[in-house]
C-alpha positions as a Markdown table, in Angstrom:
| # | Residue | x | y | z |
|---|---|---|---|---|
| 1 | Unk | 98.4 | 124.2 | 97.2 |
| 2 | Unk | 100.0 | 120.9 | 98.6 |
| 3 | Unk | 98.6 | 118.2 | 97.5 |
| 4 | Unk | 96.3 | 114.9 | 100.4 |
| 5 | Unk | 95.4 | 111.7 | 100.5 |
| 6 | Unk | 91.6 | 112.2 | 101.1 |
| 7 | Unk | 88.5 | 110.3 | 101.5 |
| 8 | Unk | 87.2 | 109.9 | 98.2 |
| 9 | Unk | 90.8 | 109.0 | 96.5 |
| 10 | Unk | 90.5 | 105.6 | 99.2 |
| 11 | Unk | 86.7 | 105.1 | 97.5 |
| 12 | Unk | 88.0 | 104.9 | 94.5 |
| 13 | Unk | 90.8 | 102.4 | 95.2 |
| 14 | Unk | 88.5 | 99.7 | 97.1 |
| 15 | Unk | 85.6 | 100.6 | 94.5 |
| 16 | Unk | 87.9 | 99.5 | 91.9 |
| 17 | Unk | 88.8 | 96.8 | 93.5 |
| 18 | Unk | 85.1 | 94.0 | 93.7 |
| 19 | Unk | 86.8 | 91.4 | 95.6 |
| 20 | Unk | 89.7 | 90.3 | 98.1 |
| 21 | Unk | 90.6 | 87.6 | 94.8 |
| 22 | Unk | 91.6 | 90.9 | 93.2 |
| 23 | Unk | 93.8 | 93.1 | 96.2 |
| 24 | Unk | 97.4 | 91.8 | 97.3 |
| 25 | Unk | 98.1 | 91.0 | 101.4 |
| 26 | Unk | 101.0 | 91.9 | 103.2 |
| 27 | Unk | 102.9 | 88.3 | 103.0 |
| 28 | Unk | 101.3 | 88.3 | 106.3 |
| 29 | Unk | 104.2 | 89.5 | 107.1 |
| 30 | Unk | 102.9 | 92.5 | 110.1 |
| 31 | Unk | 101.1 | 89.3 | 111.6 |
| 32 | Unk | 104.4 | 87.6 | 111.7 |
| 33 | Unk | 106.0 | 89.5 | 113.0 |
| 34 | Unk | 103.5 | 90.6 | 116.0 |
| 35 | Unk | 103.0 | 87.2 | 117.5 |
| 36 | Unk | 107.1 | 86.2 | 117.1 |
| 37 | Unk | 106.5 | 89.7 | 120.2 |
| 38 | Unk | 103.4 | 89.4 | 121.8 |
| 39 | Unk | 101.0 | 86.5 | 122.8 |
| 40 | Unk | 98.0 | 88.1 | 121.3 |
| 41 | Unk | 95.0 | 85.9 | 122.7 |
| 42 | Unk | 93.0 | 87.7 | 124.9 |
| 43 | Unk | 94.2 | 90.8 | 123.5 |
| 44 | Unk | 92.1 | 93.9 | 122.8 |
| 45 | Unk | 93.7 | 95.1 | 118.8 |
| 46 | Unk | 93.2 | 97.7 | 117.5 |
| 47 | Unk | 93.5 | 98.0 | 113.3 |
| 48 | Unk | 93.1 | 101.9 | 112.0 |
| 49 | Unk | 92.5 | 102.3 | 108.7 |
| 50 | Unk | 91.9 | 98.7 | 107.8 |
| 51 | Unk | 91.6 | 98.2 | 104.2 |
| 52 | Unk | 91.0 | 94.6 | 103.8 |
| 53 | Unk | 91.6 | 93.7 | 107.0 |
| 54 | Unk | 93.2 | 90.5 | 106.4 |
| 55 | Unk | 95.8 | 91.1 | 109.0 |
| 56 | Unk | 93.7 | 92.0 | 111.4 |
| 57 | Unk | 91.4 | 88.2 | 110.6 |
| 58 | Unk | 94.7 | 86.6 | 111.0 |
| 59 | Unk | 95.0 | 88.2 | 114.6 |
| 60 | Unk | 91.4 | 87.0 | 115.2 |
| 61 | Unk | 92.2 | 83.8 | 114.5 |
| 62 | Unk | 95.6 | 83.9 | 116.2 |
| 63 | Unk | 93.4 | 84.6 | 119.6 |
| 64 | Unk | 93.0 | 88.3 | 119.8 |
| 65 | Unk | 89.7 | 90.7 | 120.6 |
| 66 | Unk | 89.8 | 92.8 | 117.0 |
| 67 | Unk | 88.7 | 95.9 | 116.1 |
| 68 | Unk | 88.8 | 97.7 | 112.6 |
| 69 | Unk | 88.4 | 101.4 | 111.9 |
| 70 | Unk | 88.1 | 102.9 | 108.6 |
| 71 | Unk | 86.7 | 105.5 | 107.1 |
| 72 | Unk | 86.1 | 104.5 | 103.4 |
| 73 | Unk | 82.4 | 103.2 | 102.6 |
| 74 | Unk | 84.4 | 100.7 | 100.2 |
| 75 | Unk | 86.7 | 99.4 | 102.3 |
| 76 | Unk | 84.4 | 98.7 | 105.3 |
| 77 | Unk | 82.1 | 97.0 | 102.1 |
| 78 | Unk | 84.8 | 94.8 | 102.0 |
| 79 | Unk | 86.0 | 94.2 | 105.8 |
| 80 | Unk | 82.5 | 93.3 | 106.1 |
| 81 | Unk | 82.1 | 90.5 | 103.6 |
| 82 | Unk | 85.0 | 89.0 | 105.8 |
| 83 | Unk | 84.9 | 89.9 | 109.2 |
| 84 | Unk | 81.5 | 87.0 | 110.4 |
| 85 | Unk | 81.3 | 87.6 | 114.2 |
| 86 | Unk | 85.3 | 87.1 | 114.3 |
| 87 | Unk | 85.8 | 91.4 | 114.9 |
| 88 | Unk | 84.3 | 94.2 | 115.3 |
| 89 | Unk | 84.3 | 97.0 | 112.0 |
| 90 | Unk | 84.0 | 100.9 | 113.4 |
| 91 | Unk | 83.4 | 103.4 | 110.8 |
| 92 | Unk | 85.8 | 106.3 | 112.1 |
| 93 | Unk | 88.5 | 108.9 | 111.6 |
| 94 | Unk | 92.4 | 108.1 | 112.7 |
| 95 | Unk | 93.2 | 111.3 | 113.7 |
| 96 | Unk | 89.8 | 111.4 | 116.2 |
| 97 | Unk | 89.0 | 107.4 | 117.4 |
| 98 | Unk | 86.0 | 106.7 | 118.9 |
| 99 | Unk | 87.7 | 104.9 | 122.2 |
| 100 | Unk | 88.2 | 106.0 | 125.7 |
| 101 | Unk | 91.6 | 106.5 | 126.6 |
| 102 | Unk | 93.2 | 103.4 | 127.5 |
| 103 | Unk | 91.2 | 100.6 | 125.9 |
| 104 | Unk | 93.7 | 98.6 | 124.0 |
| 105 | Unk | 96.5 | 96.2 | 124.2 |
| 106 | Unk | 97.8 | 96.6 | 120.8 |
| 107 | Unk | 97.6 | 99.2 | 118.6 |
| 108 | Unk | 98.4 | 98.7 | 114.5 |
| 109 | Unk | 98.6 | 99.8 | 111.1 |
| 110 | Unk | 99.8 | 99.4 | 107.6 |
| 111 | Unk | 100.1 | 101.5 | 104.6 |
| 112 | Unk | 98.4 | 104.2 | 106.9 |
| 113 | Unk | 101.2 | 106.6 | 108.2 |
| 114 | Unk | 102.7 | 107.6 | 104.3 |
| 115 | Unk | 99.2 | 109.5 | 103.8 |
| 116 | Unk | 99.3 | 112.3 | 106.9 |
| 117 | Unk | 101.1 | 115.3 | 106.5 |
| 118 | Unk | 100.7 | 115.6 | 110.4 |
| 119 | Unk | 102.2 | 111.4 | 111.1 |
| 120 | Unk | 103.1 | 112.9 | 114.9 |
| 121 | Unk | 99.4 | 113.8 | 115.5 |
| 122 | Unk | 98.3 | 109.9 | 114.8 |
| 123 | Unk | 100.7 | 109.0 | 116.4 |
| 124 | Unk | 99.8 | 110.8 | 119.2 |
| 125 | Unk | 95.7 | 109.7 | 118.8 |
| 126 | Unk | 97.3 | 105.8 | 118.6 |
| 127 | Unk | 99.0 | 106.3 | 122.1 |
| 128 | Unk | 96.1 | 107.4 | 123.9 |
| 129 | Unk | 93.9 | 104.6 | 123.3 |
| 130 | Unk | 96.3 | 102.2 | 123.9 |
| 131 | Unk | 97.0 | 100.7 | 127.4 |
| 132 | Unk | 100.5 | 101.1 | 129.7 |
| 133 | Unk | 102.5 | 98.9 | 128.7 |
| 134 | Unk | 100.8 | 98.3 | 125.0 |
| 135 | Unk | 102.4 | 98.1 | 122.1 |
| 136 | Unk | 102.0 | 99.9 | 118.6 |
| 137 | Unk | 103.1 | 98.9 | 115.4 |
| 138 | Unk | 104.0 | 100.5 | 112.3 |
| 139 | Unk | 105.0 | 99.6 | 108.8 |
| 140 | Unk | 105.4 | 102.4 | 106.5 |
| 141 | Unk | 107.4 | 102.2 | 102.8 |
| 142 | Unk | 111.6 | 103.0 | 103.4 |
| 143 | Unk | 112.5 | 105.9 | 101.6 |
| 144 | Unk | 115.7 | 104.2 | 100.4 |
| 145 | Unk | 114.0 | 102.2 | 98.0 |
| 146 | Unk | 112.3 | 102.2 | 93.5 |
| 147 | Unk | 109.0 | 102.7 | 94.9 |
| 148 | Unk | 109.8 | 106.3 | 96.2 |
| 149 | Unk | 110.9 | 107.3 | 93.5 |
| 150 | Unk | 108.8 | 106.0 | 91.1 |
| 151 | Unk | 105.7 | 107.1 | 93.2 |
| 152 | Unk | 106.9 | 110.8 | 93.3 |
| 153 | Unk | 106.8 | 110.7 | 89.9 |
| 154 | Unk | 103.6 | 110.0 | 89.9 |
| 155 | Unk | 102.3 | 112.2 | 92.0 |
| 156 | Unk | 104.4 | 114.8 | 89.8 |
| 157 | Unk | 102.3 | 113.8 | 87.2 |
| 158 | Unk | 98.8 | 113.4 | 89.5 |
| 159 | Unk | 98.8 | 110.1 | 88.9 |
| 160 | Unk | 99.4 | 108.7 | 92.3 |
| 161 | Unk | 96.4 | 106.6 | 92.9 |
| 162 | Unk | 96.1 | 108.0 | 96.6 |
| 163 | Unk | 96.6 | 111.5 | 95.7 |
| 164 | Unk | 99.9 | 111.5 | 98.4 |
| 165 | Unk | 102.3 | 109.7 | 100.8 |
| 166 | Unk | 105.4 | 109.8 | 102.6 |
| 167 | Unk | 107.9 | 107.5 | 103.2 |
| 168 | Unk | 110.9 | 107.2 | 106.6 |
| 169 | Unk | 113.8 | 105.9 | 106.9 |
| 170 | Unk | 114.1 | 103.4 | 110.2 |
| 171 | Unk | 115.7 | 106.1 | 112.7 |
| 172 | Unk | 113.3 | 108.1 | 111.0 |
| 173 | Unk | 110.3 | 106.3 | 112.3 |
| 174 | Unk | 112.1 | 105.0 | 115.4 |
| 175 | Unk | 112.4 | 109.1 | 116.5 |
| 176 | Unk | 108.8 | 109.8 | 115.6 |
| 177 | Unk | 107.3 | 106.9 | 117.3 |
| 178 | Unk | 109.4 | 108.3 | 120.3 |
| 179 | Unk | 108.4 | 111.6 | 120.8 |
| 180 | Unk | 104.7 | 110.1 | 120.8 |
| 181 | Unk | 105.8 | 108.4 | 123.5 |
| 182 | Unk | 107.1 | 105.2 | 122.6 |
| 183 | Unk | 110.4 | 103.0 | 123.9 |
| 184 | Unk | 111.1 | 100.8 | 120.2 |
| 185 | Unk | 111.3 | 97.6 | 120.8 |
| 186 | Unk | 112.0 | 96.0 | 117.8 |
| 187 | Unk | 111.8 | 96.5 | 113.7 |
| 188 | Unk | 111.6 | 94.5 | 110.8 |
| 189 | Unk | 112.1 | 94.9 | 107.0 |
| 190 | Unk | 110.6 | 93.6 | 103.8 |
| 191 | Unk | 110.1 | 93.5 | 100.6 |
| 192 | Unk | 107.0 | 93.0 | 98.2 |
| 193 | Unk | 106.7 | 89.9 | 96.3 |
| 194 | Unk | 105.0 | 90.2 | 93.7 |
| 195 | Unk | 107.1 | 93.2 | 93.3 |
| 196 | Unk | 105.7 | 96.3 | 93.6 |
| 197 | Unk | 105.8 | 96.9 | 89.4 |
| 198 | Unk | 104.2 | 93.6 | 88.8 |
| 199 | Unk | 101.7 | 94.5 | 90.7 |
| 200 | Unk | 101.0 | 97.8 | 89.0 |
| 201 | Unk | 101.4 | 96.2 | 85.5 |
| 202 | Unk | 98.3 | 93.4 | 87.0 |
| 203 | Unk | 96.1 | 96.3 | 88.2 |
| 204 | Unk | 96.2 | 98.4 | 84.5 |
| 205 | Unk | 96.4 | 95.0 | 82.5 |
| 206 | Unk | 92.8 | 93.6 | 84.8 |
| 207 | Unk | 91.4 | 97.3 | 83.7 |
| 208 | Unk | 92.0 | 96.0 | 79.6 |
| 209 | Unk | 90.7 | 92.8 | 80.8 |
| 210 | Unk | 93.4 | 91.0 | 80.1 |
| 211 | Unk | 94.5 | 88.7 | 84.1 |
| 212 | Unk | 97.9 | 88.0 | 85.2 |
| 213 | Unk | 98.6 | 85.9 | 87.6 |
| 214 | Unk | 98.7 | 87.3 | 91.1 |
| 215 | Unk | 101.4 | 84.7 | 92.0 |
| 216 | Unk | 104.6 | 84.6 | 89.3 |
| 217 | Unk | 106.8 | 82.4 | 90.6 |
| 218 | Unk | 106.4 | 81.1 | 94.0 |
| 219 | Unk | 109.9 | 79.4 | 93.8 |
| 220 | Unk | 111.8 | 82.8 | 93.1 |
| 221 | Unk | 109.9 | 84.1 | 95.8 |
| 222 | Unk | 111.7 | 81.3 | 98.0 |
| 223 | Unk | 114.7 | 81.9 | 97.4 |
| 224 | Unk | 114.3 | 85.3 | 96.9 |
| 225 | Unk | 113.9 | 85.5 | 100.8 |
| 226 | Unk | 116.4 | 82.6 | 101.6 |
| 227 | Unk | 119.0 | 85.5 | 100.1 |
| 228 | Unk | 117.1 | 88.4 | 102.4 |
| 229 | Unk | 117.6 | 86.2 | 105.2 |
| 230 | Unk | 121.0 | 86.3 | 104.9 |
| 231 | Unk | 121.5 | 90.2 | 105.1 |
| 232 | Unk | 122.5 | 92.3 | 108.1 |
| 233 | Unk | 119.2 | 93.0 | 109.4 |
| 234 | Unk | 121.0 | 97.2 | 109.1 |
| 235 | Unk | 121.1 | 96.6 | 105.6 |
| 236 | Unk | 118.0 | 94.8 | 105.3 |
| 237 | Unk | 116.5 | 97.8 | 107.3 |
| 238 | Unk | 118.2 | 100.4 | 104.8 |
| 239 | Unk | 117.6 | 98.4 | 101.8 |
| 240 | Unk | 113.4 | 96.9 | 102.1 |
| 241 | Unk | 110.9 | 98.8 | 100.5 |
| 242 | Unk | 107.9 | 98.4 | 103.9 |
| 243 | Unk | 110.2 | 98.2 | 107.1 |
| 244 | Unk | 107.8 | 97.9 | 110.3 |
| 245 | Unk | 108.8 | 99.0 | 114.0 |
| 246 | Unk | 107.6 | 98.6 | 117.7 |
| 247 | Unk | 106.6 | 100.4 | 120.6 |
| 248 | Unk | 106.0 | 100.2 | 124.1 |
| 249 | Unk | 103.8 | 102.6 | 125.9 |
| 250 | Unk | 105.3 | 102.9 | 129.0 |
C-alpha cells in the first residue's frame, strides 16, 4: 500500500510546535517574489494549506484581502493566534475548496503540492477558484538537491514527519501548471537558511530540551545570498532546494 500524507501527520507536526517561535518561516521568499510581480493591494488572496499563515499575514499587511484554508486543527490553532482581524481563517479541504468559482485574484501555496499523489487535481481546483487574469504561485521542493535523498531515506524507514511527499523539477512543475490551464509568467529558486539539516538537528535537540539558536549566523546568510545572486537563473532553478513557479489564468 502506498504511503500518503494525512491529516494526522499535520496535526502531530503542528502540535509539536506549541508556538511560532519554534517554527521556521520560509525566509519571505514567496512574499518577496509575489510582491515583485503583482500589486496585491485590494486583491482577494487565498493561501491553501496555510500552516502558520505568516505569508498570508505579510500580504494582508501589504493591503491584500486574505483568506487562509487548512484542514489541520493544530494549524488552525496557530493561525488563530496571529490572524486578529487582518485575515479570515477557514477549515477546508484543498481538493474541494468551500468557495465559488472565480472568487480570488491570487491563490498560492507553499509546501503543499508535493504531498498529493495526483498534483493535477489540486492545480485544477486552484484554477477553478481563480478569476480570469488571476495568478497562482506554487512553491515546492526542487528535485536535484540533497534534501530529496534525505527525505526518501527517512520515508523508506517510515520516519518522515509528513508521511509521504515528492518533489519537482522546474520543467515538470511548469508542465503540470500549463496542463491545468495556466500561462507561466515567472519563477524563482531559493535555498533555506538555516539549511534543512540544521533545522532537523535543532528540532531533534529541542525535544531533548536543548535549544540551539534559530539563526546561527546572519553574516553567513548574507554572504551565501550574494553568491547565489551571481549564479545564472537556469542554474539556480536546477540547484536550489525550493522553487516557485507563477502562472496566470487566461
